Short mmCIF file of the C-alpha atoms (twelve columns), coordinates in Angstrom:
data_MODEL
# 
_entry.id   MODEL 
# 
loop_
_atom_site.group_PDB 
_atom_site.id 
_atom_site.type_symbol 
_atom_site.label_atom_id 
_atom_site.label_alt_id 
_atom_site.label_comp_id 
_atom_site.label_asym_id 
_atom_site.label_seq_id 
_atom_site.Cartn_x 
_atom_site.Cartn_y 
_atom_site.Cartn_z 
_atom_site.pdbx_PDB_model_num 
ATOM 1   C CA . MET A 1   -14.911 0.714  14.902  1 
ATOM 2   C CA . ALA A 2   -15.129 1.941  18.466  1 
ATOM 3   C CA . GLU A 3   -14.450 5.589  19.088  1 
ATOM 4   C CA . GLU A 4   -10.834 6.436  19.688  1 
ATOM 5   C CA . SER A 5   -9.365  9.563  21.156  1 
ATOM 6   C CA . PHE A 6   -5.950  10.943 21.870  1 
ATOM 7   C CA . ARG A 7   -4.686  13.941 23.733  1 
ATOM 8   C CA . MET A 8   -2.077  16.625 23.346  1 
ATOM 9   C CA . GLU A 9   -1.097  19.324 25.810  1 
ATOM 10  C CA . LEU A 10  0.039   22.802 24.790  1 
ATOM 11  C CA . GLN A 11  2.054   24.983 27.138  1 
ATOM 12  C CA . GLN A 12  2.692   28.637 26.362  1 
ATOM 13  C CA . LEU A 13  6.380   29.485 26.289  1 
ATOM 14  C CA . ALA A 14  6.180   33.205 25.509  1 
ATOM 15  C CA . GLY A 15  4.058   35.397 23.266  1 
ATOM 16  C CA . TYR A 16  2.425   33.096 20.701  1 
ATOM 17  C CA . ARG A 17  4.964   30.287 21.104  1 
ATOM 18  C CA . PHE A 18  3.701   26.995 22.525  1 
ATOM 19  C CA . THR A 19  5.214   23.602 23.149  1 
ATOM 20  C CA . VAL A 20  2.994   20.694 22.150  1 
ATOM 21  C CA . ARG A 21  3.407   17.488 24.126  1 
ATOM 22  C CA . PHE A 22  1.807   14.367 22.749  1 
ATOM 23  C CA . ASP A 23  0.285   11.490 24.709  1 
ATOM 24  C CA . ASP A 24  2.825   9.095  23.200  1 
ATOM 25  C CA . PRO A 25  6.205   9.539  24.930  1 
ATOM 26  C CA . ALA A 26  7.984   8.349  21.773  1 
ATOM 27  C CA . ILE A 27  6.840   11.528 19.975  1 
ATOM 28  C CA . PRO A 28  9.130   14.467 20.760  1 
ATOM 29  C CA . PRO A 29  7.600   17.811 21.738  1 
ATOM 30  C CA . LEU A 30  6.872   20.286 18.955  1 
ATOM 31  C CA . ASN A 31  7.176   24.059 19.229  1 
ATOM 32  C CA . THR A 32  4.633   26.207 17.394  1 
ATOM 33  C CA . ASP A 33  4.482   29.954 16.823  1 
ATOM 34  C CA . GLU A 34  2.625   32.536 14.797  1 
ATOM 35  C CA . PRO A 35  4.492   34.416 12.082  1 
ATOM 36  C CA . PRO A 36  5.318   38.096 12.592  1 
ATOM 37  C CA . PRO A 37  3.863   40.519 13.491  1 
ATOM 38  C CA . LEU A 38  1.990   38.424 16.097  1 
ATOM 39  C CA . GLY A 39  4.724   35.915 16.864  1 
ATOM 40  C CA . THR A 40  8.346   35.412 15.978  1 
ATOM 41  C CA . GLY A 41  7.898   32.595 13.450  1 
ATOM 42  C CA . THR A 42  10.079  30.122 15.383  1 
ATOM 43  C CA . GLY A 43  7.791   27.195 14.601  1 
ATOM 44  C CA . PRO A 44  4.888   26.205 12.381  1 
ATOM 45  C CA . ASN A 45  1.575   27.936 12.988  1 
ATOM 46  C CA . PRO A 46  -1.807  26.132 13.044  1 
ATOM 47  C CA . ALA A 47  -2.542  26.778 9.353   1 
ATOM 48  C CA . ARG A 48  0.798   25.217 8.381   1 
ATOM 49  C CA . LEU A 49  0.133   22.262 10.661  1 
ATOM 50  C CA . LEU A 50  -3.303  21.789 9.078   1 
ATOM 51  C CA . GLY A 51  -1.795  21.751 5.575   1 
ATOM 52  C CA . THR A 52  0.902   19.360 6.763   1 
ATOM 53  C CA . ALA A 53  -1.704  17.053 8.296   1 
ATOM 54  C CA . VAL A 54  -3.753  16.922 5.077   1 
ATOM 55  C CA . ALA A 55  -0.712  16.297 2.851   1 
ATOM 56  C CA . ASN A 56  0.801   13.709 5.188   1 
ATOM 57  C CA . CYS A 57  -2.473  11.812 5.476   1 
ATOM 58  C CA . LEU A 58  -2.951  11.769 1.696   1 
ATOM 59  C CA . ALA A 59  0.637   10.635 1.082   1 
ATOM 60  C CA . ALA A 60  0.391   7.874  3.688   1 
ATOM 61  C CA . SER A 61  -2.972  6.716  2.306   1 
ATOM 62  C CA . LEU A 62  -1.619  6.592  -1.245  1 
ATOM 63  C CA . LEU A 63  1.503   4.748  -0.084  1 
ATOM 64  C CA . PHE A 64  -0.666  2.199  1.740   1 
ATOM 65  C CA . ALA A 65  -2.976  1.730  -1.267  1 
ATOM 66  C CA . LEU A 66  -0.078  1.219  -3.687  1 
ATOM 67  C CA . ARG A 67  1.779   -1.143 -1.352  1 
ATOM 68  C CA . LYS A 68  -1.389  -3.210 -1.012  1 
ATOM 69  C CA . TYR A 69  -0.830  -4.203 -4.659  1 
ATOM 70  C CA . GLY A 70  2.861   -4.969 -4.149  1 
ATOM 71  C CA . ASN A 71  4.222   -1.614 -5.317  1 
ATOM 72  C CA . ASP A 72  7.065   0.413  -3.870  1 
ATOM 73  C CA . PRO A 73  6.468   4.035  -4.978  1 
ATOM 74  C CA . THR A 74  9.218   5.461  -2.780  1 
ATOM 75  C CA . PRO A 75  10.643  7.941  -2.336  1 
ATOM 76  C CA . MET A 76  7.388   9.903  -2.406  1 
ATOM 77  C CA . ARG A 77  7.011   13.577 -1.740  1 
ATOM 78  C CA . ALA A 78  4.121   15.957 -1.229  1 
ATOM 79  C CA . VAL A 79  3.879   19.668 -1.869  1 
ATOM 80  C CA . VAL A 80  1.041   21.478 -0.100  1 
ATOM 81  C CA . THR A 81  -0.254  24.989 -0.660  1 
ATOM 82  C CA . VAL A 82  -2.539  26.522 1.962   1 
ATOM 83  C CA . THR A 83  -4.602  29.495 0.824   1 
ATOM 84  C CA . LEU A 84  -5.904  32.007 3.337   1 
ATOM 85  C CA . GLY A 85  -8.830  34.317 2.632   1 
ATOM 86  C CA . ARG A 86  -11.547 36.246 4.417   1 
ATOM 87  C CA . ASN A 87  -14.984 34.918 5.265   1 
ATOM 88  C CA . ALA A 88  -18.207 36.971 5.107   1 
ATOM 89  C CA . GLN A 89  -17.424 38.437 8.532   1 
ATOM 90  C CA . GLY A 90  -13.949 39.529 7.407   1 
ATOM 91  C CA . ARG A 91  -12.134 36.883 9.474   1 
ATOM 92  C CA . THR A 92  -9.089  35.116 8.062   1 
ATOM 93  C CA . ARG A 93  -9.764  31.462 7.278   1 
ATOM 94  C CA . VAL A 94  -8.125  28.601 5.404   1 
ATOM 95  C CA . THR A 95  -10.126 28.623 2.171   1 
ATOM 96  C CA . ARG A 96  -8.315  26.011 0.109   1 
ATOM 97  C CA . ILE A 97  -5.614  23.386 0.445   1 
ATOM 98  C CA . GLY A 98  -3.845  22.137 -2.667  1 
ATOM 99  C CA . VAL A 99  -1.770  18.969 -2.496  1 
ATOM 100 C CA . GLU A 100 0.510   17.533 -5.146  1 
ATOM 101 C CA . LEU A 101 1.682   13.994 -4.454  1 
ATOM 102 C CA . VAL A 102 4.711   12.865 -6.439  1 
ATOM 103 C CA . LEU A 103 5.639   9.202  -6.638  1 
ATOM 104 C CA . GLY A 104 9.272   8.143  -6.691  1 
ATOM 105 C CA . VAL A 105 8.785   5.820  -9.671  1 
ATOM 106 C CA . PRO A 106 7.292   5.965  -13.182 1 
ATOM 107 C CA . ALA A 107 3.635   4.969  -13.419 1 
ATOM 108 C CA . ALA A 108 4.499   2.170  -15.859 1 
ATOM 109 C CA . SER A 109 6.287   0.304  -13.062 1 
ATOM 110 C CA . LEU A 110 3.179   0.168  -10.849 1 
ATOM 111 C CA . LYS A 111 0.729   -2.727 -10.665 1 
ATOM 112 C CA . HIS A 112 -2.982  -1.853 -10.371 1 
ATOM 113 C CA . ALA A 113 -2.218  1.835  -9.937  1 
ATOM 114 C CA . ASP A 114 -5.678  2.715  -11.249 1 
ATOM 115 C CA . ARG A 115 -7.321  0.778  -8.413  1 
ATOM 116 C CA . ALA A 116 -5.084  2.306  -5.772  1 
ATOM 117 C CA . LEU A 117 -5.635  5.814  -7.135  1 
ATOM 118 C CA . ALA A 118 -9.398  5.303  -7.202  1 
ATOM 119 C CA . GLN A 119 -9.631  4.426  -3.527  1 
ATOM 120 C CA . TYR A 120 -6.764  5.899  -1.514  1 
ATOM 121 C CA . GLU A 121 -8.511  9.170  -0.584  1 
ATOM 122 C CA . ASP A 122 -11.391 7.262  0.996   1 
ATOM 123 C CA . PHE A 123 -9.010  6.098  3.729   1 
ATOM 124 C CA . CYS A 124 -7.505  9.489  4.514   1 
ATOM 125 C CA . VAL A 125 -8.994  10.396 7.903   1 
ATOM 126 C CA . VAL A 126 -7.771  13.994 8.001   1 
ATOM 127 C CA . THR A 127 -8.645  14.995 4.435   1 
ATOM 128 C CA . GLY A 128 -12.077 13.407 4.682   1 
ATOM 129 C CA . SER A 129 -12.738 15.407 7.832   1 
ATOM 130 C CA . VAL A 130 -11.293 18.697 6.574   1 
ATOM 131 C CA . ARG A 131 -13.217 18.547 3.285   1 
ATOM 132 C CA . ALA A 132 -16.412 19.114 5.249   1 
ATOM 133 C CA . GLY A 133 -15.395 22.765 5.524   1 
ATOM 134 C CA . ILE A 134 -12.381 23.475 3.291   1 
ATOM 135 C CA . ASP A 135 -11.851 22.861 -0.428  1 
ATOM 136 C CA . VAL A 136 -9.020  20.374 -0.986  1 
ATOM 137 C CA . ASP A 137 -7.497  19.846 -4.449  1 
ATOM 138 C CA . VAL A 138 -5.271  16.800 -4.980  1 
ATOM 139 C CA . THR A 139 -3.008  15.941 -7.916  1 
ATOM 140 C CA . VAL A 140 -0.894  12.784 -8.218  1 
ATOM 141 C CA . ARG A 141 2.113   12.652 -10.527 1 
ATOM 142 C CA . ASP A 142 4.674   9.961  -11.196 1 
ATOM 143 C CA . SER A 143 8.449   10.464 -11.085 1 
ATOM 144 C CA . LEU A 144 8.447   11.527 -14.747 1 
ATOM 145 C CA . GLY A 145 5.892   14.276 -14.085 1 
ATOM 146 C CA . ALA A 146 2.956   12.527 -15.739 1 
ATOM 147 C CA . GLN A 147 -0.342  13.395 -14.085 1 
ATOM 148 C CA . LEU A 148 -2.010  10.200 -12.877 1 
ATOM 149 C CA . ARG A 149 -4.987  11.743 -11.128 1 
ATOM 150 C CA . ALA A 150 -6.393  15.149 -10.376 1 
ATOM 151 C CA . GLU A 151 -9.167  15.512 -7.856  1 
ATOM 152 C CA . PRO A 152 -10.566 19.037 -7.911  1 
ATOM 153 C CA . ALA A 153 -11.917 20.391 -4.687  1 
ATOM 154 C CA . LEU A 154 -15.385 19.289 -3.808  1 
ATOM 155 C CA . ALA A 155 -17.431 22.271 -2.746  1 
ATOM 156 C CA . ALA A 156 -17.568 22.426 1.002   1 
ATOM 157 C CA . PRO A 157 -21.147 22.249 2.330   1 
# 
């Protein structure tokens, strides 16, 4: 695959609030902000956007993998927990991201779910990139709450 790039532009509104404009005019602008005491909390901050990106990518990858075998696992949902901690220099960093993916159907209704579950993370661009520096835990459950897969965090290099 040839390299691909895209571009976003951020414009400061006031304080720590920014408007993000994407290079696709069909995507509406997004306002971001830091939580108090730095900002006013009027939009997601970068750590929340990072967690959202990881969870969204995993959910979309799992949806794609299951649909490839003729399944319709909708409506799916994802719950993401971002953990902040301090590094050796005392700086705040994202230290762990936990994602729980919940399918909208019971596992028994899915065809070849084991195959889809074994491969879907390999196609998640964001999670694969983030795991190089942040531990990411992933759990998949069906609509009845049964755990189908749990992928503990791989130690970041």
